[in-house]
C-alpha positions as CSV (number, residue, x, y, z in Angstrom):
1,M,17.1,-3.2,-23.0
2,A,17.7,-6.7,-24.4
3,S,19.5,-9.2,-22.2
4,S,21.8,-12.0,-23.3
5,L,20.4,-15.5,-23.2
6,I,21.9,-18.0,-20.8
7,V,20.9,-21.7,-21.2
8,T,20.8,-23.6,-17.9
9,A,19.7,-27.2,-17.5
10,A,17.1,-27.7,-14.9
11,V,17.6,-30.5,-12.4
12,G,16.0,-33.7,-13.6
13,V,15.0,-32.1,-16.9
14,S,16.6,-33.4,-20.1
15,T,15.8,-30.4,-22.2
16,P,17.5,-27.2,-21.0
17,L,15.3,-24.3,-20.1
18,V,16.2,-20.9,-21.5
19,H,16.0,-17.7,-19.5
20,R,17.0,-14.1,-19.8
21,A,20.2,-13.3,-18.0
22,L,20.2,-10.8,-15.2
23,P,22.2,-7.7,-16.0
24,K,25.8,-7.7,-15.0
25,L,26.9,-6.5,-11.6
26,P,28.8,-3.1,-11.5
27,S,31.9,-5.2,-10.9
28,G,31.3,-6.9,-14.3
29,G,30.4,-10.2,-12.7
30,Q,27.4,-12.2,-14.0
31,I,25.0,-13.9,-11.7
32,A,24.5,-17.5,-12.7
33,L,21.2,-19.2,-12.0
34,E,20.2,-22.8,-12.1
35,L,16.6,-23.3,-13.1
36,G,14.2,-25.9,-11.7
37,S,11.3,-27.8,-13.2
38,M,7.6,-26.9,-12.6
39,E,7.3,-30.1,-10.7
40,E,10.1,-29.2,-8.4
41,A,9.6,-25.5,-7.9
42,G,6.4,-24.4,-9.5
43,S,6.4,-20.9,-11.0
44,G,9.5,-20.1,-9.0
45,S,11.5,-22.4,-11.2
46,T,12.5,-19.8,-13.8
47,V,13.4,-16.1,-14.2
48,W,10.6,-13.7,-15.3
49,P,11.1,-10.3,-17.0
50,A,10.4,-8.4,-13.8
51,A,13.5,-9.9,-12.2
52,A,15.9,-8.5,-14.8
53,A,14.1,-5.1,-14.6
54,F,14.3,-5.0,-10.8
55,C,18.0,-5.8,-10.9
56,R,18.5,-2.7,-13.1
57,W,16.7,-0.6,-10.6
58,L,18.7,-2.1,-7.7
59,T,21.9,-1.2,-9.6
60,E,20.7,2.4,-10.0
61,N,20.2,2.5,-6.3
62,S,23.2,0.4,-5.3
63,D,24.5,3.0,-2.8
64,E,21.4,2.4,-0.7
65,I,21.5,-1.4,-1.1
66,C,25.2,-1.7,-0.1
67,G,25.5,-2.5,3.6
68,S,21.7,-2.9,4.0
69,H,19.6,-5.8,5.2
70,V,17.3,-7.2,2.5
71,L,14.2,-9.4,2.7
72,E,13.1,-10.9,-0.6
73,L,9.4,-12.0,-0.9
74,G,8.6,-14.8,-3.3
75,S,12.2,-15.3,-4.2
76,G,11.8,-18.3,-6.6
77,T,15.3,-18.9,-8.0
78,G,16.6,-16.3,-5.6
79,G,18.0,-14.2,-8.5
80,V,17.0,-10.7,-7.3
81,G,18.1,-11.2,-3.7
82,I,21.3,-12.8,-4.8
83,F,21.9,-9.8,-7.1
84,A,21.3,-7.5,-4.1
85,A,24.0,-9.5,-2.2
86,G,26.3,-9.0,-5.2
87,L,25.7,-5.3,-4.8
88,G,27.0,-5.4,-1.3
89,A,23.9,-6.0,0.9
90,K,25.2,-7.1,4.3
91,R,22.3,-9.5,5.0
92,V,19.9,-11.1,2.5
93,L,17.1,-13.5,3.4
94,L,15.4,-15.2,0.5
95,T,11.8,-16.4,1.3
96,D,9.3,-18.4,-0.6
97,G,6.1,-20.2,0.4
98,G,6.2,-22.6,-2.5
99,P,7.1,-26.3,-2.5
100,P,10.3,-27.3,-0.8
101,G,12.1,-27.6,-4.1
102,V,12.0,-23.9,-4.8
103,R,13.9,-23.2,-1.6
104,S,16.4,-25.9,-2.4
105,L,16.8,-24.3,-5.8
106,A,17.5,-20.9,-4.2
107,E,20.1,-22.5,-1.9
108,R,21.9,-24.0,-4.8
109,N,21.9,-20.7,-6.6
110,I,23.4,-19.0,-3.5
111,E,26.3,-21.5,-3.6
112,L,26.8,-20.9,-7.4
113,N,27.3,-17.2,-6.7
114,R,29.4,-17.1,-3.5
115,D,32.3,-15.5,-5.4
116,H,30.2,-12.4,-6.0
117,F,29.5,-11.7,-2.2
118,A,31.6,-10.0,0.3
119,A,33.2,-12.2,2.9
120,D,30.9,-11.0,5.7
121,T,27.7,-11.2,3.7
122,S,25.0,-13.3,5.4
123,I,22.5,-14.9,2.9
124,G,20.0,-17.6,3.6
125,V,16.7,-19.1,2.6
126,E,13.5,-19.5,4.7
127,K,9.9,-20.6,4.1
128,L,7.5,-17.7,4.4
129,L,3.8,-17.9,3.7
130,W,1.8,-14.7,3.3
131,G,-1.5,-13.8,4.9
132,D,-3.3,-13.9,8.2
133,G,-1.7,-15.9,11.0
134,E,1.7,-16.3,9.4
135,A,4.8,-15.2,11.4
136,L,7.2,-12.7,9.8
137,P,10.9,-13.5,9.6
138,E,13.0,-12.5,12.6
139,G,15.4,-9.6,12.5
140,R,15.4,-6.0,11.1
141,F,15.3,-5.3,7.4
142,D,16.0,-2.1,5.6
143,W,14.3,-3.4,2.4
144,A,11.6,-5.8,1.5
145,I,11.6,-6.6,-2.2
146,G,9.7,-8.8,-4.5
147,S,9.4,-9.3,-8.3
148,D,6.4,-10.7,-10.1
149,V,4.5,-11.4,-6.9
150,S,1.4,-9.3,-6.9
151,Y,-0.9,-11.9,-8.4
152,H,-1.4,-13.4,-4.8
153,C,-3.2,-10.1,-4.1
154,F,-4.7,-10.3,-0.6
155,P,-2.1,-12.5,1.1
156,L,0.8,-10.4,-0.2
157,A,-1.0,-7.1,0.7
158,Y,-1.6,-8.5,4.2
159,T,2.0,-9.4,4.8
160,V,3.3,-6.1,3.3
161,R,1.0,-4.3,5.7
162,E,2.3,-6.3,8.6
163,L,5.8,-5.4,7.7
164,L,5.0,-1.7,7.3
165,L,3.2,-1.6,10.7
166,G,6.1,-3.1,12.6
167,D,8.4,-1.2,15.0
168,E,11.2,-0.9,12.4
169,P,9.5,-1.1,9.0
170,P,11.5,-1.8,5.9
171,R,11.2,0.2,2.7
172,V,8.9,-2.1,0.5
173,V,9.7,-2.0,-3.2
174,L,8.0,-4.4,-5.7
175,C,8.3,-4.9,-9.4
176,D,5.7,-6.4,-11.6
177,Q,4.5,-6.8,-15.2
178,P,0.7,-6.6,-15.7
179,R,-0.9,-10.0,-15.5
180,Y,-4.6,-10.7,-16.2
181,S,-7.2,-13.2,-14.9
182,E,-10.6,-13.3,-16.6
183,G,-9.8,-9.9,-18.2
184,E,-8.9,-8.2,-14.9
185,N,-5.4,-6.7,-14.4
186,L,-4.2,-8.4,-11.2
187,L,-1.8,-5.5,-10.5
188,D,-4.7,-3.1,-10.4
189,R,-6.6,-5.5,-8.1
190,F,-3.6,-5.7,-5.8
191,H,-3.4,-1.9,-5.7
192,D,-7.1,-1.6,-5.0
193,L,-7.0,-4.1,-2.2
194,A,-3.9,-2.6,-0.6
195,S,-5.4,0.9,-0.8
196,G,-8.4,-0.3,1.1
197,M,-6.0,-1.7,3.7
198,G,-4.5,1.8,4.3
199,L,-1.5,1.5,2.0
200,K,-0.4,3.8,-0.9
201,F,1.8,3.3,-4.0
202,L,4.6,5.4,-5.2
203,P,5.8,4.7,-8.8
204,L,9.5,4.6,-9.1
205,A,10.4,3.4,-12.6
206,Q,9.3,1.6,-15.7
207,F,11.3,-0.7,-17.9
208,Q,10.6,-2.6,-21.2
209,E,11.8,-6.2,-21.0
210,P,11.7,-8.9,-23.6
211,H,9.6,-11.9,-22.8
212,Y,11.2,-15.1,-24.0
213,P,10.5,-17.0,-26.3
214,S,8.5,-14.4,-28.3
215,D,10.9,-11.5,-27.7
216,Q,7.9,-9.3,-27.4
217,E,8.6,-6.6,-24.9
218,V,6.4,-6.2,-21.8
219,R,6.1,-3.2,-19.5
220,V,7.5,-3.7,-16.1
221,E,6.7,-1.3,-13.2
222,V,8.8,-0.7,-10.1
223,Y,6.9,0.9,-7.2
224,E,7.1,1.5,-3.5
225,V,4.4,0.5,-1.1
226,A,4.0,2.6,2.0
227,V,1.5,3.4,4.8
228,D,-1.0,6.0,3.7
229,A,-1.0,8.6,6.5
230,D,-4.3,10.0,5.2
231,A,-6.1,6.7,5.4
232,D,-8.5,6.0,8.3
233,P,-6.8,3.3,10.3
234,V,-10.1,2.0,11.8
235,A,-11.7,1.7,8.4
236,A,-8.5,0.0,7.0
237,Q,-8.5,-2.6,9.8
238,A,-12.2,-3.3,9.3
239,F,-11.5,-3.9,5.7
240,V,-8.7,-6.3,6.5
241,D,-10.9,-8.2,9.0
242,Q,-13.6,-8.5,6.4
243,L,-11.3,-10.0,3.9
244,V,-9.8,-12.4,6.4
245,E,-13.3,-13.7,7.3
246,M,-14.1,-14.1,3.6
247,G,-10.9,-16.1,3.2
248,K,-12.0,-18.5,6.0
249,T,-15.1,-19.5,4.0
250,R,-13.1,-20.5,0.9
251,T,-11.6,-23.9,0.2
252,N,-8.2,-22.3,-0.3
253,P,-8.1,-18.9,1.6
254,R,-4.7,-18.0,0.0
255,L,-6.5,-17.6,-3.4
256,I,-9.2,-15.2,-2.2
257,I,-10.0,-12.1,-4.3
């Protein structure tokens, strides 16, 4: 399904950046997003096709989103979490471990969209790094969501596992388009790693989204990550420990595997 184009000038950038608009809210409202520059916010400075697809899925499940507590992982512009707030989520926490500019961008986008939120909606932004030794956000969440995040394979899988092994685990739903590094599908790599860590994947939906500027459509997958009750927990923990040790021997452990 094609989306309308919205042109938004990035802060400090003379040439406007163009991105695909998120779908309209059921109320008819349109989420407005300011974009950043790569220097300010890295890859979180723009809106990727997975974000629009994920918002369609959230709309289809808006009865479950309304009134819930939502944690967004790798929020970037904040578009998906802001959309969830527009669907009536009671609490939304946007998190990103990128440069400070990406969280400032998300904060500005929250303010741009206040009119779409209920009066009692709580929405904020925090820094969250993924991987071993990183603290999880405080509070209970019904959902942990993320779009176009699986290319950070091991750190993301580690944090998702920690969320799912908590006392009150959220439902974890992610949305990605296939991305490749040296010919390898990073989404497949993420699935393989997480499976070794005792997690399983439940496909939920597929969408075809146009990828600006070519308008060539890409396949976007929505899937749930859950604890695999049939996995050996001792073997899964041993696998995690092995990967953590491997990470400690690298210059940048966040980029391992």
